[in-house]
C-alpha positions as CSV (number, residue, x, y, z in Angstrom):
1,M,158.8,-53.6,69.1
2,A,159.5,-53.8,72.8
3,V,156.8,-55.2,75.1
4,N,156.6,-53.3,78.4
5,S,154.2,-54.8,81.0
6,I,152.6,-53.6,84.1
7,Y,151.2,-56.1,86.6
8,W,148.6,-54.5,88.9
9,F,148.4,-56.1,92.3
10,R,145.1,-55.7,94.2
11,K,144.0,-58.8,96.2
12,G,146.3,-61.5,94.9
13,L,149.3,-60.4,96.8
14,R,151.5,-63.4,95.9
15,L,153.9,-64.7,93.2
16,H,152.7,-68.3,93.3
17,D,149.7,-69.4,91.2
18,N,149.3,-66.0,89.7
19,P,148.3,-66.5,86.0
20,A,147.9,-62.8,85.3
21,L,151.5,-62.1,86.6
22,L,152.9,-64.9,84.3
23,E,151.0,-63.3,81.4
24,A,152.7,-60.0,82.2
25,V,156.2,-61.6,81.9
26,R,155.5,-63.7,78.8
27,G,157.5,-62.3,75.9
28,A,158.0,-59.0,77.8
29,N,161.1,-56.9,77.8
30,T,160.3,-55.0,81.0
31,L,158.0,-55.7,83.9
32,R,156.8,-53.3,86.6
33,C,154.6,-54.6,89.4
34,V,152.5,-51.8,90.9
35,Y,150.2,-51.4,93.9
36,F,148.1,-48.3,94.4
37,L,147.8,-46.9,97.9
38,D,146.1,-43.6,98.7
39,P,147.5,-42.2,102.0
40,W,144.6,-39.8,102.2
41,F,142.2,-42.6,101.9
42,A,144.0,-44.5,104.7
43,G,143.5,-41.6,107.0
44,S,139.8,-41.4,106.4
45,S,138.9,-45.1,105.9
46,N,137.2,-47.2,108.4
47,L,139.9,-49.9,108.4
48,G,141.6,-50.5,111.7
49,V,145.3,-50.5,112.4
50,N,145.6,-54.3,112.4
51,R,144.2,-54.5,108.8
52,W,146.5,-51.8,107.6
53,R,149.5,-53.3,109.3
54,F,148.7,-56.7,107.7
55,L,148.4,-55.1,104.2
56,L,151.7,-53.3,104.6
57,Q,153.5,-56.4,105.7
58,C,152.1,-58.2,102.6
59,L,153.5,-55.5,100.4
60,E,156.9,-55.6,102.2
61,D,157.0,-59.4,101.7
62,L,156.1,-59.0,98.0
63,D,158.9,-56.4,97.5
64,S,161.3,-58.7,99.2
65,S,160.3,-61.6,97.0
66,L,160.6,-59.5,93.9
67,R,164.1,-58.3,94.9
68,K,165.2,-62.0,94.6
69,L,164.1,-61.8,91.0
70,N,166.0,-58.5,90.4
71,S,162.8,-56.6,90.5
72,R,160.9,-54.4,92.9
73,L,157.3,-53.5,93.9
74,F,156.2,-50.0,92.9
75,V,153.8,-48.7,95.6
76,I,152.1,-45.7,94.0
77,R,150.4,-43.1,96.0
78,G,147.0,-42.1,94.5
79,Q,144.1,-43.4,92.5
80,P,144.5,-45.8,89.6
81,A,142.2,-43.8,87.2
82,N,144.2,-40.6,87.8
83,I,147.7,-42.1,87.5
84,F,147.5,-44.9,84.9
85,P,147.3,-42.6,81.9
86,R,150.6,-40.9,83.0
87,L,152.3,-44.3,83.6
88,F,151.3,-45.6,80.2
89,K,153.1,-42.7,78.6
90,E,156.1,-42.4,80.9
91,W,156.9,-46.1,80.9
92,K,155.8,-46.7,77.3
93,I,153.5,-49.5,78.4
94,S,152.0,-51.9,75.9
95,R,150.5,-54.5,78.2
96,L,148.5,-54.3,81.5
97,T,147.6,-57.5,83.4
98,F,145.7,-58.1,86.6
99,E,143.6,-60.6,88.5
100,Y,139.9,-60.6,87.9
101,D,137.8,-59.0,90.7
102,S,134.3,-60.4,90.9
103,E,132.9,-57.8,93.3
104,P,130.6,-55.0,91.8
105,F,132.8,-52.1,92.8
106,G,135.9,-53.9,91.4
107,K,134.2,-54.6,88.1
108,E,133.2,-51.0,87.8
109,R,136.7,-49.8,88.6
110,D,138.3,-52.3,86.2
111,A,136.0,-51.3,83.3
112,A,137.1,-47.7,83.7
113,I,140.8,-48.7,83.6
114,K,140.2,-50.9,80.6
115,K,138.7,-48.0,78.8
116,L,141.8,-45.8,79.7
117,A,144.1,-48.5,78.5
118,S,142.3,-49.0,75.2
119,E,142.5,-45.2,74.6
120,A,146.3,-45.4,75.2
121,G,146.7,-48.5,72.9
122,V,147.5,-50.8,75.9
123,E,146.6,-54.5,75.7
124,V,144.7,-55.6,78.8
125,V,144.9,-59.3,80.1
126,V,142.7,-60.4,83.0
127,R,142.8,-63.9,84.6
128,I,140.7,-65.5,87.3
129,S,142.6,-66.7,90.3
130,H,141.0,-65.3,93.4
131,T,138.2,-67.8,93.2
132,L,138.2,-71.5,92.4
133,Y,135.6,-71.2,89.6
134,D,134.5,-68.7,87.0
135,L,131.5,-67.3,88.8
136,D,129.8,-66.2,85.6
137,K,129.7,-69.8,84.5
138,I,128.0,-70.8,87.7
139,I,125.4,-68.1,87.2
140,E,124.9,-69.1,83.6
141,M,124.3,-72.8,84.6
142,N,121.7,-71.6,87.1
143,G,119.6,-69.9,84.4
144,G,121.2,-66.5,84.6
145,Q,120.7,-66.0,88.4
146,P,123.1,-66.7,91.2
147,P,122.2,-69.8,93.3
148,L,120.8,-68.5,96.6
149,T,121.2,-71.6,98.7
150,Y,124.4,-73.4,99.5
151,K,123.0,-76.8,98.6
152,R,122.1,-75.5,95.1
153,F,125.5,-74.0,94.8
154,Q,127.1,-77.4,95.7
155,T,125.0,-79.1,93.1
156,L,126.1,-76.8,90.4
157,V,129.9,-76.8,91.1
158,S,129.9,-80.6,91.6
159,S,128.8,-80.9,87.9
160,M,131.6,-78.6,86.8
161,D,135.2,-79.6,86.0
162,P,137.5,-79.5,89.1
163,P,139.3,-76.2,89.7
164,E,142.4,-75.7,87.6
165,A,145.7,-76.8,89.2
166,P,147.8,-74.1,90.7
167,L,150.5,-72.6,88.6
168,E,154.2,-72.5,89.4
169,P,155.5,-69.3,91.1
170,L,157.3,-66.6,89.1
171,T,161.1,-67.5,89.1
172,L,164.3,-66.1,87.6
173,E,164.0,-68.8,84.8
174,L,160.5,-67.6,83.9
175,M,161.6,-64.0,84.0
176,G,164.2,-64.8,81.3
177,G,165.3,-61.6,79.6
178,C,162.5,-59.6,81.2
179,T,163.9,-56.8,83.5
180,T,162.6,-54.2,85.8
181,P,163.9,-50.6,85.4
182,I,164.8,-49.4,88.9
183,S,165.9,-45.9,89.8
184,E,168.3,-44.9,92.5
185,N,165.5,-43.2,94.5
186,H,163.1,-46.1,94.1
187,Q,162.6,-46.5,97.8
188,E,161.8,-42.8,98.2
189,K,159.4,-42.7,95.3
190,F,157.8,-46.2,95.4
191,G,158.7,-47.8,98.7
192,V,156.2,-49.4,101.1
193,P,155.1,-46.7,103.6
194,A,155.1,-47.1,107.3
195,L,152.0,-47.0,109.4
196,E,153.0,-43.6,110.7
197,E,153.0,-42.2,107.2
198,L,149.4,-43.3,106.9
199,G,148.5,-41.4,110.1
200,F,148.4,-44.2,112.6
201,D,149.7,-43.8,116.1
202,T,151.8,-46.9,116.8
203,E,152.8,-46.2,120.3
204,G,151.9,-49.2,122.5
205,L,150.8,-51.2,119.4
206,A,151.3,-54.9,120.3
207,P,153.2,-57.2,118.0
208,A,151.1,-58.7,115.2
209,V,149.5,-62.1,116.0
210,W,148.9,-62.6,112.3
211,P,152.1,-61.5,110.3
212,G,151.1,-60.5,106.8
213,G,152.7,-61.8,103.6
214,E,153.0,-64.7,101.1
215,S,156.0,-66.2,102.9
216,E,154.0,-66.5,106.1
217,A,151.1,-68.0,104.2
218,L,153.1,-70.7,102.5
219,A,154.8,-71.6,105.8
220,R,151.4,-71.9,107.4
221,I,149.9,-74.1,104.8
222,E,152.8,-76.5,105.2
223,R,152.2,-76.6,108.9
224,H,148.4,-76.9,108.3
225,L,148.5,-79.8,105.9
226,G,151.6,-81.8,107.0
227,P,154.0,-83.4,107.5
228,D,152.0,-85.2,110.3
229,L,149.1,-86.7,108.4
230,S,147.0,-87.6,111.4
231,T,147.3,-84.1,112.9
232,A,146.6,-82.5,109.5
233,W,143.5,-84.7,109.0
234,Q,142.1,-83.9,112.4
235,E,142.7,-80.2,111.8
236,N,140.8,-80.1,108.5
237,F,138.2,-82.9,108.5
238,E,137.3,-83.8,112.1
239,R,135.3,-81.8,114.6
240,P,137.7,-80.5,117.2
241,K,137.3,-81.2,120.9
242,M,135.7,-78.1,122.3
243,N,137.9,-76.1,124.7
244,S,139.5,-72.7,124.7
245,S,142.3,-73.6,122.3
246,P,140.3,-73.4,119.0
247,L,139.1,-70.0,120.1
248,L,142.6,-68.6,120.0
249,A,144.7,-67.6,117.0
250,S,146.4,-70.6,115.5
251,P,149.8,-70.9,113.7
252,F,147.8,-73.0,111.2
253,G,145.2,-70.3,110.5
254,L,144.9,-69.3,106.9
255,S,141.8,-67.1,106.5
256,P,143.5,-63.6,106.4
257,Y,146.0,-64.9,103.8
258,L,143.1,-66.2,101.6
259,R,141.3,-62.9,101.9
260,F,144.4,-60.8,100.8
261,G,145.4,-63.4,98.2
262,C,148.7,-64.2,99.9
263,L,147.6,-67.8,99.6
264,S,146.0,-69.1,96.5
265,C,142.7,-70.8,97.0
266,R,143.6,-73.2,94.2
267,L,146.8,-74.2,96.0
268,F,144.8,-74.8,99.2
269,H,142.2,-76.8,97.3
270,S,145.0,-78.9,95.7
271,K,146.7,-79.5,99.0
272,L,143.4,-80.6,100.6
273,T,142.8,-83.1,97.8
274,E,146.4,-84.4,98.1
275,L,146.0,-84.9,101.9
276,Y,142.7,-86.8,101.4
277,K,144.3,-89.1,98.9
278,R,147.3,-89.7,101.1
279,V,145.2,-90.6,104.1
280,K,142.3,-92.4,102.4
281,Q,144.4,-93.8,99.6
282,N,141.3,-95.0,97.7
283,G,138.2,-93.1,96.7
284,T,137.3,-89.7,95.4
285,P,136.8,-86.8,97.8
286,S,133.2,-85.5,98.1
287,I,132.3,-81.9,97.4
288,S,131.8,-81.4,101.2
289,L,135.5,-81.9,101.7
290,Y,136.0,-78.3,100.4
291,D,133.1,-76.7,102.4
292,K,135.2,-73.9,104.0
293,L,136.4,-72.8,100.6
294,L,133.1,-73.3,98.9
295,W,131.2,-71.1,101.3
296,R,133.6,-68.3,100.3
297,E,132.8,-69.0,96.6
298,F,129.1,-69.1,97.4
299,F,129.0,-65.6,98.8
300,Y,131.2,-64.3,96.0
301,T,128.7,-65.7,93.5
302,A,125.7,-64.3,95.3
303,A,127.3,-60.9,95.5
304,T,128.9,-60.5,92.1
305,N,126.0,-58.8,90.3
306,N,124.4,-57.2,93.4
307,P,126.0,-53.8,94.2
308,R,123.7,-53.5,97.2
309,F,124.7,-56.9,98.7
310,D,126.1,-55.1,101.8
311,R,122.9,-53.3,102.8
312,M,119.3,-54.1,103.6
313,E,117.5,-51.4,101.6
314,G,117.5,-52.1,97.9
315,N,119.0,-55.6,98.3
316,P,116.7,-58.0,96.5
317,I,117.7,-61.1,98.6
318,C,117.6,-59.4,102.0
319,L,114.6,-59.3,104.3
320,R,113.6,-55.8,105.4
321,I,113.5,-56.2,109.1
322,P,112.6,-53.1,111.3
323,W,115.8,-53.1,113.3
324,E,116.2,-50.5,116.0
325,R,118.8,-47.7,116.1
326,N,120.6,-47.6,119.4
327,A,124.1,-46.0,119.2
328,E,124.7,-46.5,122.9
329,A,124.0,-50.2,122.8
330,L,126.0,-50.6,119.6
331,A,129.0,-48.9,121.2
332,K,128.9,-51.2,124.2
333,W,128.9,-54.2,121.9
334,A,131.7,-53.0,119.8
335,E,133.8,-51.8,122.7
336,A,133.3,-55.0,124.8
337,R,131.2,-53.3,127.5
338,T,128.0,-55.5,127.3
339,G,128.5,-57.0,130.8
340,F,128.4,-60.5,129.3
341,P,132.0,-61.9,129.7
342,W,131.8,-64.3,126.8
343,I,130.7,-61.6,124.4
344,D,133.1,-59.0,125.8
345,A,136.1,-61.4,125.6
346,I,135.3,-62.1,122.0
347,M,135.1,-58.5,121.0
348,T,138.3,-57.8,123.0
349,Q,140.1,-60.5,121.0
350,L,138.8,-59.1,117.8
351,R,140.0,-55.5,118.5
352,Q,143.4,-56.6,119.8
353,E,144.2,-59.3,117.2
354,G,142.0,-58.9,114.2
355,W,140.5,-62.4,114.2
356,I,137.9,-64.5,116.1
357,H,136.8,-68.1,115.6
358,H,133.7,-68.8,113.5
359,L,131.7,-69.9,116.6
360,S,132.7,-66.6,118.3
361,R,131.4,-64.8,115.2
362,H,128.1,-66.6,115.5
363,A,127.8,-65.6,119.1
364,V,128.5,-61.9,118.8
365,A,126.5,-61.5,115.6
366,C,123.4,-63.2,117.1
367,F,123.8,-61.1,120.3
368,L,123.8,-57.8,118.3
369,T,121.0,-58.6,115.9
370,R,118.1,-61.1,116.5
371,G,119.3,-62.5,119.8
372,D,119.5,-59.5,122.2
373,L,120.0,-56.0,120.9
374,W,117.9,-56.0,117.8
375,I,120.4,-53.8,116.0
376,S,120.9,-54.1,112.2
377,W,123.4,-56.6,110.8
378,E,124.8,-53.7,108.7
379,E,126.2,-52.1,111.9
380,G,127.9,-55.3,112.9
381,M,129.3,-55.8,109.4
382,K,130.9,-52.3,109.5
383,V,132.6,-53.1,112.8
384,F,134.0,-56.4,111.3
385,E,135.1,-54.5,108.2
386,E,137.1,-52.2,110.5
387,L,138.6,-54.9,112.7
388,L,138.5,-58.3,111.1
389,L,141.6,-59.2,109.0
390,D,139.8,-61.7,106.8
391,A,136.6,-59.6,106.2
392,D,136.0,-58.8,102.6
393,W,133.0,-57.3,101.0
394,S,131.1,-60.4,99.8
395,V,131.8,-62.8,102.6
396,N,131.4,-60.3,105.4
397,A,128.0,-59.1,104.2
398,G,126.8,-62.6,103.3
399,S,127.8,-64.0,106.7
400,W,126.0,-61.2,108.6
401,M,122.9,-61.7,106.6
402,C,123.1,-65.4,107.5
403,H,123.7,-64.8,111.2
404,S,120.8,-62.3,111.5
405,C,118.4,-64.5,109.5
406,S,118.0,-61.8,106.9
407,S,118.9,-64.1,104.1
408,F,120.2,-67.6,103.4
409,F,119.2,-68.9,106.8
410,Q,115.8,-68.8,108.5
411,Q,116.0,-70.8,111.8
412,F,115.7,-67.6,113.9
413,F,114.7,-69.7,117.0
414,H,118.4,-70.9,117.2
415,C,119.5,-68.2,119.6
416,Y,123.0,-68.3,121.1
417,C,122.9,-67.8,124.8
418,P,125.7,-65.4,125.9
419,V,126.2,-67.5,129.0
420,G,125.5,-71.1,128.2
421,F,127.1,-71.3,124.7
422,G,130.6,-70.1,125.9
423,R,130.4,-72.3,129.0
424,R,129.8,-75.4,126.9
425,I,132.8,-74.6,124.7
426,D,135.2,-73.6,127.5
427,P,133.8,-74.7,130.9
428,N,136.7,-73.4,132.9
429,G,136.5,-69.9,131.4
430,D,140.2,-69.7,130.3
431,F,139.3,-67.7,127.2
432,I,137.6,-65.1,129.3
433,R,140.5,-64.9,131.8
434,R,142.9,-64.3,128.9
435,Y,141.0,-61.4,127.4
436,L,139.3,-59.9,130.4
437,P,141.9,-59.9,133.2
438,V,139.6,-58.1,135.5
439,L,137.6,-61.3,135.8
440,R,140.6,-63.6,136.1
441,E,140.1,-64.4,139.8
442,F,136.4,-65.5,139.5
443,P,135.8,-69.2,140.0
444,A,134.6,-71.1,136.9
445,K,131.2,-71.4,138.4
446,F,130.6,-67.7,138.1
447,I,132.9,-66.5,135.4
448,Y,130.2,-66.5,132.7
449,D,127.6,-64.9,134.8
450,P,129.6,-63.0,137.5
451,W,126.5,-60.9,138.5
452,N,125.2,-64.0,140.1
453,A,128.2,-64.4,142.3
454,P,127.7,-63.6,146.0
455,E,129.1,-60.3,147.2
456,E,131.9,-62.0,149.1
457,V,133.0,-63.9,145.9
458,Q,133.1,-60.7,143.9
459,V,135.2,-59.0,146.7
460,A,137.5,-62.0,146.9
461,A,137.9,-61.8,143.0
462,K,138.7,-58.1,143.3
463,C,136.0,-57.3,140.8
464,V,132.6,-56.0,142.0
465,I,130.0,-56.1,139.2
466,G,128.7,-52.7,138.4
467,V,132.0,-51.1,139.7
468,D,135.0,-52.9,138.2
469,Y,133.1,-54.6,135.4
470,P,129.7,-53.6,134.0
471,K,126.4,-55.2,134.8
472,P,124.6,-57.0,131.9
473,M,123.2,-54.4,129.5
474,V,120.1,-56.6,128.9
475,N,118.2,-59.3,130.5
476,H,119.0,-62.0,127.9
477,A,116.1,-64.3,128.8
478,E,113.5,-61.5,128.2
479,A,115.3,-59.8,125.3
480,S,115.7,-63.0,123.3
481,R,112.1,-64.0,124.0
482,L,110.9,-60.7,122.7
483,N,113.2,-60.9,119.6
484,I,112.3,-64.4,118.7
485,E,108.6,-63.4,118.8
486,R,109.4,-60.4,116.6
487,M,111.1,-62.7,114.1
488,R,108.2,-65.2,114.3
489,Q,105.7,-62.4,113.5
490,I,107.8,-61.1,110.6
491,Y,108.0,-64.6,109.1
492,Q,104.3,-65.1,109.6
493,Q,103.6,-61.8,107.7
494,L,105.9,-62.9,104.9
495,S,104.2,-66.3,104.7
496,R,100.9,-64.7,104.0
497,Y,102.2,-63.2,100.7
498,R,102.7,-66.5,99.0
499,G,101.2,-69.1,101.3
500,L,104.6,-70.5,102.3
501,S,104.9,-72.4,105.6
502,L,108.1,-70.7,106.7
503,L,107.3,-71.5,110.3
504,A,106.7,-75.2,109.8
505,T,110.0,-76.2,111.4
506,V,109.7,-74.0,114.5
507,P,109.5,-76.2,117.6
508,S,106.9,-75.3,120.2
509,N,109.4,-75.0,123.0
510,H,111.9,-73.0,120.9
511,V,112.4,-70.0,123.1
512,E,114.3,-71.5,126.1
513,D,115.6,-74.9,125.1
514,L,117.2,-73.8,121.9
515,N,118.2,-70.5,123.5
516,M,120.8,-72.6,125.4
517,N,121.8,-74.5,122.2
518,A,125.5,-74.8,121.7
519,V,127.5,-76.9,119.3
520,S,125.8,-80.2,118.8
521,G,122.2,-79.0,118.3
522,T,121.0,-80.3,121.7
523,A,120.5,-78.5,125.0
524,P,123.5,-78.8,127.3
525,S,123.1,-80.7,130.5
526,H,123.5,-77.6,132.5
527,G,120.7,-75.8,130.6
528,K,118.2,-75.8,133.5
529,R,120.8,-74.6,135.9
530,S,121.7,-71.7,133.6
531,R,118.1,-70.8,133.1
532,S,117.6,-70.8,136.9
533,S,120.6,-68.5,137.2
534,V,119.1,-66.1,134.7
535,L,115.7,-66.1,136.4
536,A,117.3,-65.7,139.8
537,Y,119.3,-62.8,138.6
538,R,116.2,-61.2,137.1
539,G,114.3,-61.7,140.4
540,R,117.1,-60.1,142.4
541,R,117.2,-57.2,139.9
542,E,113.4,-56.7,140.2
543,Q,113.7,-56.6,144.0
544,R,116.5,-54.1,143.9
545,V,114.7,-51.9,141.3
546,S,111.5,-51.9,143.5
547,A,113.5,-51.0,146.5
548,S,115.6,-48.2,145.0
549,S,115.9,-45.9,142.0
550,P,115.7,-47.4,138.6
551,E,119.0,-48.8,137.2
552,K,120.3,-47.2,134.0
553,Q,120.6,-50.4,132.1
554,P,119.5,-49.9,128.5
555,G,117.8,-52.8,126.9
556,P,117.5,-53.8,123.2
557,S,115.2,-50.9,122.5
558,G,117.3,-48.4,124.5
559,A,114.8,-48.5,127.4
560,K,116.0,-48.9,130.9
561,H,116.3,-52.4,132.3
562,R,113.3,-52.0,134.6
563,S,111.1,-51.1,131.6
564,I,112.0,-54.3,129.8
565,I,111.0,-56.4,132.8
566,H,107.8,-54.5,133.2
567,A,106.9,-54.6,129.6
568,L,107.5,-58.3,129.1
569,G,106.5,-59.6,132.5
570,H,103.3,-61.5,131.8
571,R,102.0,-59.7,128.7
572,T,101.6,-60.9,125.2
573,V,104.0,-59.2,122.9
574,P,101.9,-56.8,120.7
575,K,101.4,-57.9,117.2
576,L,103.6,-56.1,114.7
577,S,101.8,-55.1,111.6
578,P,102.1,-52.6,108.8
579,S,99.5,-50.5,110.5
580,H,101.9,-50.0,113.3
581,G,104.5,-48.5,111.0
582,H,106.7,-51.6,110.7
583,R,108.0,-52.7,107.4
584,F,108.0,-56.4,106.7
585,A,111.0,-57.6,104.7
586,V,109.8,-56.3,101.4
587,P,113.0,-56.0,99.3
588,H,113.4,-53.4,96.6
589,N,114.1,-54.4,93.0
590,P,113.2,-58.1,93.4
591,G,115.3,-60.6,91.5
592,H,113.9,-63.8,90.1
593,L,115.3,-67.2,91.1
594,S,115.0,-69.4,88.1
595,R,114.3,-73.1,88.5
596,L,116.3,-75.4,86.3
597,P,114.6,-78.2,84.3
598,G,114.5,-81.3,86.4
599,S,115.0,-79.5,89.7
600,G,111.6,-80.6,91.0
601,T,108.9,-78.8,92.8
602,G,106.3,-79.7,95.3
603,K,102.7,-78.8,95.4
604,R,103.3,-75.6,97.4
605,E,105.9,-74.5,94.9
606,R,103.8,-75.3,91.9
607,E,100.9,-73.3,93.4
608,A,103.3,-70.4,94.1
609,E,104.6,-70.5,90.6
610,H,101.1,-70.7,89.2
611,S,100.2,-67.5,91.2
612,S,103.2,-65.7,90.0
613,N,102.5,-66.7,86.4
614,H,99.0,-65.3,86.6
615,G,99.7,-62.0,88.2
616,E,102.3,-59.5,89.3
617,E,105.1,-61.0,91.4
618,H,105.1,-59.6,94.9
619,P,108.2,-57.5,95.7
620,A,109.0,-59.9,98.6
621,S,109.2,-62.9,96.3
622,S,113.0,-63.0,95.9
623,A,113.7,-62.9,99.6
624,L,110.9,-65.4,100.2
625,K,112.4,-67.9,97.7
626,V,115.8,-67.6,99.5
627,Q,114.1,-68.5,102.8
628,R,112.0,-71.2,101.3
629,H,114.9,-73.0,99.8
630,S,116.9,-72.5,103.0
631,R,114.2,-74.4,104.8
632,E,114.1,-77.1,102.2
633,E,117.8,-77.9,102.6
634,S,117.5,-77.9,106.4
635,C,119.4,-74.7,106.7
636,N,122.8,-76.2,106.1
637,G,124.2,-72.7,106.7
638,P,125.8,-70.8,109.5
639,E,125.2,-73.7,111.9
640,G,127.4,-75.9,109.8
641,G,129.9,-75.0,107.2
642,Q,131.3,-71.5,107.1
643,P,133.4,-69.3,104.9
644,F,137.0,-70.1,105.8
645,S,137.7,-68.4,109.1
646,S,140.4,-70.5,110.7
């Protein structure tokens, strides 16, 4: 009996290291590789043109590679659940294979397709290759719950066998006698569509900075990891010298290719190991060597059984923080109109190119959430989902919870200054000049805070602040002070539930010194000067406000700039309490973080456990445990390693 196979492409858009694809070919008479694309969904989805272009380029590259194997890609318009039953009959399919999807929506979708296949008598083969490890095994080793700190995750995976070696790519030899039936009108029926077919206006669209496809991904990893060993070592394992260059898109960058599966994470892991052994020659690489890949795995593991991982309400590991709704402020942030050149340059790069450096991600995420605007991380996550090429569901949501101190990371007093942080990385302001040409003529002294430039400097630069470029939408010094106090009070309220000293690590001088914190964890030498600039700016603003009509500068609460200054001048921030209508980080449907035998507990933890064993567990306990463990591991989170973003 003939074996007719379908391989279903989703994320793993590649021929190399694709075990499910090899299973489809094994012993088969025919092979059809399909990808489902719904043009109607494309027109109504929130994905930006750069993401769609990258995807279509990946599909074009796949089709080109399959042509070399005397095959083709079948791009099918419509939904899998609606179309698979017809394909099973028309093509007399006996085997369906695909890569395992660990995310909740994907698992639900795949379960429905498996049921349809079973009803049609079609064998289903699923293989893991989008992640390094079997995430269910990690959860099983952790007592049935996902590890909620990166340190615990590292401990678990370091006790597991190394990831499997990458498999060879599909070749003509492996295809053997397996063929692909191709009709004369294949291109018309199953060809990769153009952006215009999906409803996008491509007039004036700049060339792609990140070309999509497996071929590009493999070329990049060769550049990324060799042949110059010293350069490859510095690129991967040494902290780069900080200037504008790392902030720009690199020909070595890999993150979008890992996200779409154009590049196998197992191949990258294998190449890193090989590089280490070639340079060091002796010794075994530590688990930290793979941090960029493991952060990605960590978030996949945390999200796999949590369908509400991408939202605050109903998410058992996310603190419920009373964020404010401010559509005007959100739009200014998303559209690069905040009046802070460092922030606006980053958001411009994101919108134009679809990628920003991980330090840039920290800066704009902090500014939107706990730093300045006090807007929910969910809103920022949605903007990244639209614009960021490497944003996927698990990593995007997990990173935003980290950056906003809603989960995984608790050091809310680490606040990125939208002036000093960028200035430390790129003192000359070349990055700002590249993405904000209107500020190009400003001297380096004022390019990060052009509102402090004398009028004659602004005129000479052909950019008057408030006319040619917006004034700052908030007073950062005051807004960040207010928001740090808000976070402090939220954490104090949480601490009362279980007696946890969540604030034990908060320094007494946290507001201003760490507000200027940049890369190394210490205040930059120009911190006092930058603070003086902010205070001087505030003073001039207050004088202008008192002498004329109020400025229409919305602050983090949507109030005018004058109101913020007045409200915060020399008053104590009013205490936030449940009686005032605020909700304090009480998650719905709390999970339980199991402790493994031998993991060790201190007195505080034993007391907390004793309390929970002799009474009902408070609904905040799951989120509290995340924060407690985050503190215990010194918050080795968003300040250090990151999901792969370079």
